[in-house]
Structures are given as structure tokens and as C-alpha cells.
N, C-alpha and C positions, 0 to 999 in steps of 0.2 A: 423487506429489508434491502438496503442498498449497501454495496461494498464500494468504497472509494479508494482509489489509488492516490498516494501522496508521494511525489518524487522531488528530487533535488533537495532533500532534507540535509541539514547540517549533521555531520557525523556525531555531534554532541547532543542531538535531540534524544530525549528519553521517551519511552512509551507513555509515561504519565503526562509529559508536556504535550505530546501529540493529542492525547485524549482531552486535555484541558482546552486546547486550541479549538477542537471541534465541538466540545460541550457547550460552547457559547451559542451554538445553533440548535441544540436539542440533545436528546438522549443518545449517548454513545454506547453501543453494545460491547465493542472491543476496539482496541488500537494496538497494532502490532508493527514493530519495526523489524525489517528483514535483516538478518545478520549473516556474515560469512561463516560457513560451517567450520572451517579450519581455525580462523583467528577469533571468531566471536564478535568481531567489530561490525558496526552498522554498514550496510551496503548503500545507504543514502536514500532508501525509499521504504514505504510501509503501506499498510492498509488500515482503514477505519471502517467499521460497520455501524450503521445507524438504522434504527427501526422505521422511522418516518421518512418516506421518500421525499416529501416536500422539504423537510428540514435538511436532508442530505443534499438535495439540489441547490438549496440556498447556500449551504456551506461550500459546495463546489464552485458556484458562481462567484461568491465573495472572496474565497481564498486562493483561487487560481491566479498565479503570477504576483501574489502578495509577498513582500519581503518578510522573511521570518528567520531570525538568527543569521542575518547577513546572506541569506539565500533566497532566490525567487522561486517560490513553490510551483510545482506542476501538480494540479489537482483535477482529477476527472473520474468518471465512473470506471470501475475496474472491469476489464474484459475477462470473460471466462478463461480459466486456465486450460491450455492445450494439453491433451493427454496422449502425446504421440510417442512417448518412451524415449525420445531423444536420439534414436538410432534409425531414423528414416522409416519407421514402421516395421522393420524386419528384426529378426533376432540376431544376436551377435555371431552366432555360429552358422548362419546361413540356413537354418532349419535342420541341420544335422544334429543328431543326439549321440 
């Protein structure tokens, strides 16, 4: 399975539209647009999962820098999420309990 990062999405793009765009290249397992926790609005990027690596690579190659809804898409393989806790690896209280 390949996870694809899709950036510079129009804030009007729906998950269904994102899935349809990539479905032209093969079976899309999921399409998720990332939203702001507080407002619920799109953050302008999302992730698509495709089962077939060949189809995913073709989609990445064909859709990178393509104009979609008046935006030039950024499409590449997603990098693994860092799990550093966001606080430099330490605890908030300096290890004191």
C-alpha cells in the first residue's frame, strides 16, 4: 500500500473529489483531507491511499504540478509521521512528578 501526500489543494476540494481524481489511476483505499481542529476547515492538504504501488506511482507522476481547481497540486509519496511528541522529546514538567 502506498500513501500519497497531496498538497496545495483548493479549500473547496471535498474528500469525494480527491478520491475521484486518483480513482482514474486505480483502486483508492481512502482519501482524507486534513482539517483544522478548531474551525473544521480544510488545511489545504490531504492523503490518498492506493493498494497498487505501480498505480500510485503513476498517479504521483501524472498529477504532480497539475492545475486542479485553480491550484497547482503538490503530489508525492507521504513521509512517515514523526512521533517526537512535539516537545523536543522531553516531558513538559522536566521529568518531575
